[in-house]
N, C-alpha and C positions, 0 to 999 in steps of 0.2 A: 661552383655550379650546384644548384639544388637538386637533390634526388627526388624523382617522381615516385609518389606512393600509389601503387596499384591495388585497389581493393576489389574483392570478388563481388559478384552480384548480391549474394546472401548478406555479406557484411555491410554493403551499402544500404540494403533494406533495413537492417537492424539499426543503423545510424539514423535513417529517416524516421523510423518509429521512435527512436530515442529523442529526436528533436521534437516530435509531436508531444511526447511525454514531458520534455523539458519545459515547453511553454505552457502546456496544460497544468503542470504542478506549480508553475509560477502563479497561475490563476488560482486554483482551488486550494493548494496548500497555504498560500498566503492568506486566504480567507479562513482556513481552519486554525491558523495561528492566532487569530483575533476573534473567532467566533465565541469563545468562552467569555472573555471580557465584554464583548458586545452584548451578549445575553444578560450578563450581570447588570450592565447599564440600563437595559430595557426592563429590568425588575424581576429576574428569575432567581431560583435558589439552586444549591448544588445538586439536589436530587433531579430537578428539571433538566439541568445541563447533562447529567449522566443519562437520563432517560432519552433525551433528544439525540445525544451522541450514539447511544446504543441502537435506537430505532433507525437512525440513519445508516448505521453499519449493518443492521439486520436486513434492511431493504437493499442496501448496497452490495451485500454478499448473497442474500437469499435469492434475489431475482436472477443471479447468475446461473442458477440451475436451469431456469427456463431459456435464458439467452444463449447459454452454452449448447443446450439441446437443439435450439433453432439453428445455430450456426452449423452444427454437424449435419443437420437434416437439409438445410437450404443451400449451404455453401455461400450464402450471401454475406460474406464477411464485411465487405465495404459498406453495404447498406446499413447493417447493424452498427458499424463503427460511426458512421455519419450521424445516425439518430442519437446514439448514446453520447457522443462528444457534443452535440448540439445542446442537450440538456445539461450535461456535466459542466460545460464552459460558460454558458451564457446566463445560467441562473445566479452565478457568482456576482457579477457587477450589478445585477438587479437588487442585491442587498443594500445598495446605496439608497434605495428608495423606501426601505423598510423602516417604519416608524413605530411598530408594535412587534413584541417578541413573537406573537403568533405568526405574523407574516414572515419574519426572519426564519422561524423554524420550518415553514413550508418550503422556502427557498433552499435552505440547507438540506432538507430531505430530497428535493428534486435533484440537487447536485449529486447526491449519493445514488439515486436511482439511475441517472445518466451514466455514472461510472459502472454501475451493475450491468447495464445493457451492453456496454462496449468492451468491458474487461475480458470476458472469455474469448471473444473473436480476436482481440488484440494479443492475448497470450498464445492463442493457437497460431496466429501469423508468426509470432516470434519463434515458436517451436519449429516451424517449417524452415526457418533461416538459420537456427542455431545448431542443427545437427552436424554440419560440416565444421563449423568454427569452435565447437565445444559448448555443450549446454550451459555449464556453469559460467564460462566466460562471456557467452552471448547474453544470458540473462543479467549477469553482473554488470556488463557494459551498458545495457539498456537502463538498468536501475541506477547506475552512477549518473547517466545523463539526466534521468528522471529527477534525481536528488539535487542536481545542480539547480534545476528550476525550483525545486522545493526549498533550496537555500536562498536563491535570489528573491523569490517572491515575498517571504516574510521580511526580508531586509527592505524591500520596496515599500511595504505598508508601514514598517517601522519608521522609515524616513518621513513618510507622510504624516504619521501620528506626531512625530517629533517636531516637525516644522510647521504643522497646521494645527497645533494645540489639541491633540487627541481627537481629531475629526474622523471618526470611524466611517461615516458615510462616504466621504471623499476617498478614504483608503480602499473601500470596496469599489468605488467607481473607476479608479485608474486601472483596475484589473481587466477592463475591456480590451486593453491593448494586447497583452499576451494571449488572451482568448482568441482574438482575431488572427494572430500569427500562427497559433497552433492549428486552428481550423483550416487555414489556408495551406499549411504543409500537408495536412491530411488529404485535401483534394488533389494536390500535386502527386502525392504518393499513390493514390488510387489510379491516376493516369499513367504513371510510370510502371506500376506493378498490378495489372488488372487480375492476374491469376497467381497470387503469391504462394499458393499451395504447391505449385510446380517446383518450388525451391527445394522441396524434400520428396524424394521417391521412396515410399516405405514399402515393406514387404506385404504380401497378401495377408489379409486378416479377416476373420469372420466377425461382422459387426455385432452379432448376437453373443459373442463370447463375453463371459463375465470378467470384470476387473479382478486382478489377483488379490488374495487375501492380504498381502502386505500393504496394498494400497489402502485398505480399510483400516488397518492398524495405524498406518501413517496418518490418515485423516483424523482419527481419534486423538492421537498424540498432539497434533497441531491444534485441535479444538481446545485442549487445555491451555496451550499458549495463548490462544485468542481470549479465553475466558478471563485470564488474569492480567492481560496487558492493558494497563490504564490508557484510555484515549486522551489525546492532548488537550481537548477542550476542558476536561476536568482538571488536568494539571494546571492549565492556564488560569482556570477559575480559582484554584488554590493560591496561585501567585498573586492574583488580584485581591482575593478576599483577605489574605494575610499581609497585604501591602508590602510584599517582599521586594518590589522594584517598581519603577515607573512603567506605565502602560507600554510606552515605546520600546522598552527593553524585553517584554515578553516575546515578541516575535524573534528577537535576536537569539534567545535561548532556543527557540524552535529551529532557527537557521543552523545553529551549532549541531543540533540533533540530526538535521537533514544532511549536513556535511559529513557527520560521522557515519550516517547511513550510506552515503555515496562511496566513501572510502572502503567501508566494510564489505559492501556489495562486490566491489572489484577484487578485494583480497580473498573473500569467501568463495567468489565465483571461480577463481583460479584453483583454490584448494579443492573445491567440489570436483573439478575435472581430474583431480589426482587421487582424492581419497574418498569421494562420495559423501554420503550423508553423515559421516563423522564430523564433517564441517558444521552441520546444523546443531549437533550436540554441543560443540564448542561455543557457538553463538548463543544458545539458550542458557548455558551456565554463566557466560559473561554478563548477559543482560538481566538475569533473574533478580538481581538486587538493586535495580533502579529505583523501585518504590520507596524503600526507607530513606534512600538519599534525597529523593525529590520532596517527600512529604515531611521529613523530620529535620532535615538540615537547613542551614541558612542558604543564601544565594550562591555561595561558592560550591557547597556540597550538591545543591540542587543542579548546578551547571554540570558537574561531573555525572550526576545521575541521568541528565538528558543525553550525555554522550553514550552511556550504556543503553539507554532507551533507543537511541539511534542505531546502535549496533544490531539490536534485536530486530528493528524495523528493516534494516538492510538485508538481513537473513530472510525475513518474511517475504519480501518483495523480490527476491532473486533465487536463492537455492531452493526454497520451498517449491517453486514452480519448475525449476530445473529437474528436480527429482521426479515430479509428476511426468515430465516429458520423456524421461528415461524409461518409465515403466508402462506407459500407455501408448498404443499405436496411433498414427495420425488420424485414422477414421473416427476414433472415439475421443479425441483429445479435448474437443470443445466441451463435451458432456462431462468428461473427467475433471476439467478445470472448473466448470460450473458447479458440479457436485461438491468438489473440494471447497470451493469458495462459499457455497451456501452453508455448509457445515461450519466453516470458519465464522461467517457472519452470525449465525444463530448463537453460537457460544460467545461471541464478541458482544452481542446484544444483551444476553443474559448477564454476563459478567459486568458489562458497563452499567447496567441498571442497578445491580446489586452493589457495585462499588460507589455509585452515586449516593445511594441511601447510607451505606457504610460511612462515607465521607461526612455526612451530616451528623452521624451519631457516634462514630468511633473510627478515627483515622488509624490507630494501630491495628484494628481488625481488618481494615482495608489492605494495609501492608501485608499482614500475615496471609490473607487470601491470595494476594497477587504473588508472593514468593512461593507459596506451597504449590499453586497451579503450575508455575513454571517448572518447579522441580519434579512434579509428576510427569510433565511433558518430557523432561530430560531423561527420566527413568525409562519411559516407554521408547524413546528414540534409541537409548542404549540397548534395550531388548532387540530392536530391529537390527542394529548393528551386529549383535551376536548371532541373531537368527539367520540373517540373510547376507549375502555378499552384495554390497551396495556400490561397487565400482561402477562408473558411468557406462561401461560396455556390458552391463549385466543383462541377461536375457529377460524378457518381460514374463516368462513363465516362472512359477515358483520351483 
């Protein structure tokens, strides 16, 4: 006789958001896995790929400051989500119609803008539901589901490229299917949970109260992570330019990284609920040396480097946000996520542009820059560990 699993309302909500992210990531992460080679085919160079990736991330993170503020002020979480997901999802299959790199770049940037609009509201909704189940585990579970989609999507386009003789336009076109599924689940979730903020009852808080000092130190530390974290389009461009593998194998490498991301998010999420931000320090140290493995090794070492890259991404998409939710009250959480993400995106943009130019002129310099910035971030996180008690039940006051 099968045992019935009874899930509380908050856990069901996290799973619904996870399903939206699963099919969303199938869509846009599949595209990101082949954006670099696609731009190379359309006639760009490494500097342009780095610039496009950086600008996309700048807008994709910078606009979160505004969208997070609007989410806190208006409480129109679902309206903001629907607008953001519309741009984020449906710009991807339109890449199937792009015949010039300029058109492709515009659509890639629109996809990032859509993500910018919807992410602070999505993160705030997650924070409402994860207090009871554990911040780390809740964000880790969501990230794991997210990365299942990020694993399946690149495999899907890899299959299309393999069987249809590297037809990139068809590969983008099939992504309309997961995009429609994700958007449908979003509409259903809005109907089932019209007031998701009611899942968390927070204590009284003065909205004018400043964010604690440790929040800003944390933001600066994470900015160094962003600055030196090579975006995958440049990595994929490197694989293509060096002819390290067939085009159809490049998305498979990305899928391996996303699978690593999913597993690490669950593991680090559980650890976060036990030991706090010490978990992030571990992740930063583990992933700091992906760059020399990816850019200096053969395909085998590059694959190992992508696993480390995925571990770092898993930490960025789960425990980074869990830590924000532990230190910031519900009334200011949208703004806190938006400010945090805007800073992350600004440094990601600057780092991506710099590393794009470094790739064209000196790959070893790119590697040194990447490793040093990660180690600086690790040092700052170590300072936070020693200065503050970062257990999940830590008071929001210093």
